[in-house]
C-alpha positions in Angstrom: 115.8 -77.7 -94.8 117.7 -75.8 -92.0 119.5 -79.0 -90.9 123.1 -79.5 -92.0 123.3 -83.2 -91.2 124.3 -85.5 -94.0 126.4 -82.9 -95.8 129.1 -84.5 -97.9 132.8 -83.8 -97.1 133.4 -81.8 -100.3 131.0 -79.1 -99.2 132.1 -77.5 -95.8 129.1 -75.8 -94.2 128.7 -72.9 -91.8 125.5 -73.0 -89.8 123.9 -69.6 -89.4 122.0 -69.1 -86.2 119.6 -66.3 -85.3 120.6 -63.2 -83.4 124.0 -63.3 -81.7 124.3 -67.1 -81.4 127.6 -68.8 -82.0 128.6 -69.9 -85.4 130.1 -73.3 -86.0 132.3 -73.3 -89.1 134.6 -75.8 -90.8 137.5 -73.7 -92.1 138.5 -74.1 -95.7 141.3 -72.4 -97.5 140.1 -69.7 -99.9 142.5 -70.9 -102.5 140.7 -74.3 -102.8 137.2 -72.8 -102.5 135.5 -72.8 -105.9 131.9 -72.1 -105.0 130.3 -70.4 -102.0 126.6 -70.5 -101.4 124.7 -68.4 -98.8 121.0 -69.1 -98.3 118.6 -67.8 -95.7 116.2 -70.6 -96.4 118.9 -73.3 -95.8 120.4 -71.1 -93.0 123.9 -72.1 -94.1 127.0 -70.9 -95.9 128.4 -73.8 -98.0 131.7 -74.2 -99.9 132.2 -76.6 -102.7 135.0 -77.2 -105.3 132.6 -77.2 -108.2 129.0 -76.5 -109.3 128.4 -80.3 -109.7 129.6 -80.9 -106.2 127.2 -78.2 -104.9 124.3 -79.7 -106.8 125.0 -83.2 -105.5 125.1 -81.8 -101.9 121.9 -79.8 -102.4 119.7 -81.6 -105.0 117.2 -78.7 -104.7 119.7 -76.1 -105.8 117.9 -75.5 -109.1 114.7 -74.7 -107.2 116.5 -72.6 -104.6 118.0 -70.4 -107.3 114.8 -69.9 -109.3 114.1 -66.2 -109.8 110.4 -66.5 -110.6 109.7 -68.3 -107.3 111.6 -66.5 -104.5 112.6 -68.9 -101.8 114.5 -66.7 -99.4 117.6 -64.7 -100.1 120.6 -66.5 -101.6 124.1 -65.6 -102.9 126.1 -67.9 -105.1 129.7 -66.9 -105.8 131.9 -68.8 -108.2 135.7 -68.4 -108.3 137.6 -69.1 -111.5 134.6 -70.5 -113.3 134.9 -72.5 -116.6 133.0 -71.6 -119.7 130.8 -74.6 -119.0 130.0 -73.4 -115.5 129.0 -69.9 -116.8 126.8 -71.5 -119.6 125.2 -73.8 -117.1 124.3 -71.1 -114.6 123.2 -68.8 -117.5 120.6 -71.4 -118.6 119.5 -72.1 -115.1 118.9 -68.4 -114.3 117.9 -67.3 -117.8 120.7 -64.8 -118.0 120.9 -62.6 -121.1 123.5 -63.7 -123.7 125.2 -60.3 -123.6 125.8 -60.7 -119.9 127.1 -64.3 -120.4 129.5 -63.0 -123.1 130.8 -60.2 -120.9 131.7 -62.7 -118.2 133.2 -65.3 -120.5 135.5 -62.8 -122.3 136.2 -61.1 -118.9 135.0 -57.7 -120.0 137.3 -55.1 -118.3 134.9 -52.1 -118.5 133.2 -51.2 -115.2 129.5 -50.7 -115.6 126.0 -51.3 -114.2 123.4 -52.5 -116.8 119.7 -53.4 -116.3 118.4 -56.5 -118.1 114.7 -57.1 -117.2 114.7 -59.3 -114.1 118.2 -58.4 -113.0 120.9 -55.8 -113.3 124.6 -56.6 -114.1 127.5 -55.0 -112.2 131.1 -55.2 -113.3 133.9 -53.9 -111.1 137.7 -54.2 -111.0 139.3 -54.8 -107.6 142.6 -53.2 -106.6 144.6 -56.4 -106.5 145.9 -55.8 -110.1 148.1 -53.0 -108.7 149.9 -55.5 -106.5 150.0 -58.5 -108.8 151.0 -56.6 -111.9 148.6 -58.5 -114.2 146.0 -57.2 -116.6 142.9 -55.8 -115.0 140.6 -57.7 -117.5 141.6 -61.0 -115.7 140.6 -59.7 -112.2 137.2 -58.2 -112.7 134.4 -59.1 -110.3 130.9 -59.6 -111.9 127.6 -59.6 -110.0 124.2 -60.4 -111.4 121.6 -59.1 -108.9 118.0 -60.6 -108.9 115.2 -59.7 -106.6 115.7 -62.7 -104.4 119.4 -63.4 -104.8 122.8 -62.6 -106.4 125.1 -64.6 -108.6 128.8 -63.4 -108.7 132.0 -64.4 -110.4 135.6 -63.7 -109.9 138.8 -64.9 -111.5 141.3 -64.6 -108.7 141.7 -65.7 -105.1 140.7 -62.3 -103.6 139.1 -62.2 -100.1 136.2 -59.9 -101.1 133.6 -62.7 -100.9 134.8 -64.0 -97.6 134.8 -60.4 -96.2 131.2 -59.9 -97.3 130.1 -63.2 -95.9 131.7 -62.3 -92.6 129.9 -59.0 -92.7 126.6 -60.8 -93.4 127.1 -63.0 -90.3 127.7 -59.9 -88.1 124.9 -57.7 -89.3 122.1 -60.0 -90.6 120.3 -59.7 -87.2 120.3 -55.9 -87.3 118.2 -55.3 -90.5 116.6 -57.4 -93.2 119.1 -58.5 -95.9 118.4 -57.9 -99.6 120.2 -58.7 -102.8 120.8 -54.9 -103.2 122.5 -54.8 -99.8 124.8 -57.8 -100.7 125.8 -56.1 -103.9 126.5 -52.9 -102.0 128.6 -54.7 -99.5 130.6 -56.3 -102.3 131.2 -52.9 -103.9 132.1 -51.4 -100.5 134.7 -54.1 -99.8 136.2 -53.6 -103.3 136.5 -49.8 -102.7 137.9 -50.3 -99.2 140.6 -52.5 -100.8 142.2 -49.4 -102.3 143.0 -47.9 -98.9 146.1 -49.9 -98.2 147.6 -48.9 -101.6 146.9 -45.2 -101.0 148.3 -45.5 -97.4 151.5 -47.1 -98.8 151.8 -44.3 -101.4 151.4 -41.6 -98.7 154.0 -43.3 -96.4 156.4 -43.5 -99.3 155.8 -39.8 -100.0 156.8 -38.8 -96.5 160.1 -40.8 -96.8 160.8 -39.2 -100.2 160.1 -35.7 -99.0 162.4 -36.2 -96.0 165.3 -37.5 -98.1 165.3 -34.7 -100.7 167.9 -32.7 -99.0 170.2 -35.6 -98.1 170.1 -37.6 -101.4 173.5 -38.0 -102.9 174.0 -37.2 -106.6 174.6 -40.8 -107.3 171.2 -41.8 -105.8 169.1 -39.2 -107.7 168.5 -41.7 -110.5 167.1 -44.3 -108.1 164.9 -41.6 -106.4 163.5 -40.5 -109.8 162.8 -44.1 -110.7 160.9 -44.5 -107.4 158.9 -41.3 -108.1 158.0 -42.6 -111.6 156.7 -45.9 -110.2 154.6 -44.0 -107.5 153.1 -41.7 -110.1 152.3 -44.6 -112.3 150.5 -46.3 -109.4 148.6 -43.1 -108.5 147.4 -42.7 -112.1 146.2 -46.3 -112.2 144.3 -46.0 -108.9 142.7 -42.7 -109.9 141.6 -44.3 -113.2 140.0 -47.2 -111.4 138.2 -45.0 -108.9 136.9 -42.7 -111.6 135.4 -45.6 -113.4 133.8 -46.9 -110.2 132.1 -43.5 -109.7 130.1 -44.0 -112.9 129.3 -47.6 -112.1 128.1 -46.7 -108.6 125.9 -43.9 -109.9 124.2 -46.4 -112.2 123.9 -48.9 -109.4 122.1 -46.2 -107.3 119.6 -45.7 -110.1 118.8 -49.4 -110.4 118.9 -50.1 -106.7 115.4 -50.8 -105.5 114.2 -51.8 -109.0 112.8 -55.1 -107.7 110.8 -53.8 -104.8 113.3 -53.1 -102.0 113.3 -49.6 -100.6 116.1 -47.7 -102.3 116.7 -45.6 -99.2 117.9 -48.7 -97.3 121.0 -48.9 -99.5 121.1 -45.3 -100.7 122.4 -44.1 -97.3 125.3 -46.6 -97.6 126.0 -45.7 -101.2 126.5 -42.1 -100.3 129.1 -43.2 -97.8 130.9 -45.1 -100.6 130.8 -42.1 -102.8 132.2 -39.9 -100.1 135.0 -42.4 -99.5 135.9 -42.4 -103.2 136.0 -38.6 -103.3 138.3 -38.6 -100.2 140.6 -41.1 -101.8 140.6 -39.2 -105.1 141.5 -36.0 -103.2 144.3 -37.8 -101.4 145.6 -39.1 -104.7 145.5 -35.6 -106.3 147.5 -34.3 -103.4 150.0 -37.2 -103.7 150.3 -36.5 -107.4 151.1 -32.8 -106.7 153.7 -33.8 -104.1 155.3 -36.3 -106.5 155.4 -33.6 -109.2 157.1 -31.2 -106.9 159.6 -33.9 -105.8 160.4 -34.7 -109.4 160.9 -31.1 -110.2 163.3 -30.7 -107.2 165.3 -33.7 -108.3 165.4 -32.6 -111.9 166.5 -29.1 -110.8 169.3 -30.8 -108.7 170.4 -32.8 -111.7 170.4 -29.6 -113.8 172.4 -27.7 -111.2 174.9 -30.6 -110.9 175.3 -30.8 -114.7 175.9 -27.1 -114.9 178.5 -27.2 -112.1 180.3 -30.1 -113.8 180.3 -28.3 -117.2 181.7 -25.2 -115.5 184.4 -27.3 -113.9 185.3 -29.0 -117.2 185.4 -25.6 -118.9 187.7 -24.2 -116.3 190.0 -27.2 -116.5 190.1 -26.8 -120.3 191.0 -23.1 -120.0 193.9 -24.0 -117.7 195.1 -26.6 -120.1 194.9 -24.1 -123.0 197.1 -21.6 -121.1 199.6 -24.3 -120.3 199.6 -25.3 -124.0 200.2 -21.7 -125.1 203.1 -21.4 -122.7 204.7 -24.6 -123.9 204.3 -23.6 -127.5 206.1 -20.2 -126.8 208.9 -21.9 -125.0 209.3 -24.4 -127.9 209.3 -21.4 -130.4 212.2 -19.8 -128.5 214.2 -22.9 -128.1 213.5 -23.9 -131.6 214.9 -20.6 -133.0 218.2 -21.0 -131.2 218.4 -24.7 -132.0 218.2 -24.4 -135.8 221.0 -25.9 -137.9 222.3 -22.5 -139.0 224.3 -19.7 -137.5 222.4 -18.1 -134.7 223.3 -15.1 -132.5 225.9 -16.1 -129.9 226.8 -19.3 -131.5 230.6 -18.6 -131.5 230.7 -16.5 -128.3 233.0 -18.0 -125.7 231.4 -16.5 -122.6 227.9 -17.5 -121.1 226.2 -14.1 -121.4 223.7 -15.5 -124.0 222.5 -18.3 -121.7 221.0 -16.1 -118.9 219.6 -13.7 -121.6 217.7 -16.6 -123.3 216.5 -17.9 -119.9 215.4 -14.5 -118.8 213.4 -14.0 -122.0 211.6 -17.3 -121.4 210.9 -16.5 -117.8 209.7 -13.0 -118.8 207.3 -14.4 -121.4 206.0 -16.9 -118.8 205.3 -14.0 -116.4 203.7 -11.9 -119.1 201.4 -14.8 -120.2 200.4 -15.4 -116.6 199.4 -11.8 -116.1 197.4 -11.8 -119.4 195.7 -15.0 -118.4 194.7 -13.6 -115.0 193.4 -10.4 -116.6 191.1 -12.4 -119.0 190.1 -14.9 -116.2 191.6 -17.8 -118.1 193.0 -19.3 -115.0 
């Protein structure tokens, strides 16, 4: 069973040696990998484009995956399964209809539920934050039996490949169990949030440094960037809070099938500490974003008040000019009426400087009054 000769081309195989022996692997692109099978009995990691191809490569696959007759530890992961694949594996492994329905409808709620011979884990990876698609299409589902684990995902995430690599590195240090594989999958999903949090923190440092040098015309762009960052922080915090409950339920069910719970419990406490640290960092980031938003809004309020004051001052000056023009028009209009007016038949020019002096005197008077009332 341990030999890998005679394997068909559609199922690339990785031979697993004991201890620190070298691993011979035929690389296959994750995008084209549909099924991944790890088995300690066969001592291989196999990849195949479909369940049927995997069965044709390993005719004893049904016996290998039987949960009532343990035949070594196994892990079967299916990427983007069809409803037919889910139904076929459900009948093969006697999976509860509620579990099958959750996987088929891509249940978005994160949870850990016990169903007799297995427990069901549903988690959402962080890739939804980058891809911008609904979380319900990206959930990872794991069905954990005593002797193996069946998992499903609906995207091309690298969580499965990362866990398989971790298995190859650490399988010689301690005995593997299905609980440990499920823990490793949860740990890799939780670790996937770290790059997003680091990106948010790096963006916060840039925003904080640019508060004092942001031009008024760029404040709108800065507020838009803050809004997007706060939205991302809220989404990450929501996902991490949901994982806290799911991990606590997983800790209760861990060891249900005979494995010592302390073997995985130590690692689970590390995951919980990691989640608490990330939640604390996100809370600090939310406070910093709130302060930055308040500063920018205060700057907008200050600029708006300054502009209003400048407009009011300009309107006051225009009002004074209008009053002066009206007074001049009144004087010139009185002496320009089509009737007899004082000085109309006088032959000398004494009236001209008198009228001009009156106008200039009114201008000076109005200027003094406007200065006294701070109109100009």
